[in-house]
N, C-alpha and C positions, 0 to 999 in steps of 0.2 A: 563297389565299396560296401563295407559292412554297415549295419544299421546305426552305429554310434559315430563318434568322431573318427576321421580317417587316420590310419596309421602312417608312419613314415614310408613303409614299403608301398602302401596304396598310393600315396602322393607321388612317389617316384615313378610308379607305373603310369599314373595319370600324366605326369610330365612327359614320359616317353610316348604315350599315345598322342598327346597334344603335338609333339614334335613332328609326327607323321602328317599333320594337317597344316604345318607352318606355311606352305605355299598357297593354301586355299583360304586362309584367314587374312583379314586386313592386318598389317603389321602392328598397329596400335592395340588391336584386340588380342593378338597373339602375345605381345609383350605384357599386357595387363593380366592375362591369364597365367603366364609364367610367373609374374610377380606375386600373384595371389597364392600360387602353389608354394613358392619359396617362403612366403610369410607363414603359411600353414606349417611348413616343415620347421621353421624357426620356432614357432609357438610350441610345437610338440617337443622339441629339444629343450626349450625353456621350462616347460611343465615337468619334464622328466627330471631336470636338475633341481627344480623346486621341491619335488617329491622326495628326491634323494636327500636333500638338505633337511627337510622336515623330519625324515626318518632318523637321520644322523643326530639332529638336535634332541629328539625325544629320547634316544638311547643315551645321549650325553647327560640329560637331566636325570634319568634313572640311575646312571652310574654315580652321579654327584650325590644322590640320595643314599649311597652305600650299597647298591645292588651289584651283584656280580654281572659280568657281561651277558651270560646266558639269561639271567633273570631280567636284565635290562632289555634284551631283545623281546622277551615275552611281554614285559610291561609296556614297551613302546608299541607293540602290536595291538595291545588292548587300548592304549591311549588314543591311537590314531584310527581305530575302527570307525567306519562311517564317514571318514574324510577322504579326499582324493589321494592322500598318501597311505591309505590303508593297505596292509599286506601282512603276511605271516612272519613269524620270527626268523625264518630262514632268509627271506628277502631283506628284513631289517638288518641282519648280520652282513649280507652281501653289500648293501648300500652303505652301511656304517663303515665297513672295511674299505670300500672304494673311496669314500670321502676322506677317511683317515690317510689313505695312501696319497690322494691328491694333495692333501695338506701336509704331507710328509710328517705325520704324527703331531702336527701343531693344532691345538684346539682353537677354533675361531669363535669370536663372540657372535651372538645372533645377528648383530647389526654392525655396520661400518659407518663411521661418521667422517665426513669430508666437508670442511667449512661448516655451513649451516644445514647441509643435507644429510639425511640418514638413509643408507642403502642396505638391503639385505646382503648377507655374506654370499659369495658366489663360489661355484665350483668351476674349475677351468685350468688353463695352462699355468705354468709356473709364474709367468709374468703377471697374469691376472691375479693369481693367488697372492703374489707379493703386494700388489696394490690393495687388495681387499682385506688384508690382515687387519686386525682390530686397531692397531696403532696408526694405520694409514701411511706408514713410511714406505715410500716406493723405491 
């Protein structure tokens, strides 16, 4: 694996290597290691979704301030510099467009309120999006 956090590809390769030793390891150890790999894969996926959302939100804020889309991508790249969501304007556009497509053009509020709980908006399937829309109507 590389020096930093493992990538999804590296975790899948690790899972495959571990499978080759399934009969040599105690079942509880094998299961625990598989669970850790699965959790790391889920964490990577969640982090990617959070970064996409932060990029989308920064672009939305810039557009709300009257900037054109191209200006908003540049502005968002500057705003998020030095954060985990940092990237260039091209990636801002790519993630903004992906989130917009996922939301079918509907703008989500930054947070969703359900009962007394507040949750960050999520990116996902149509059913998940329906639940996570600002009004919470499912």
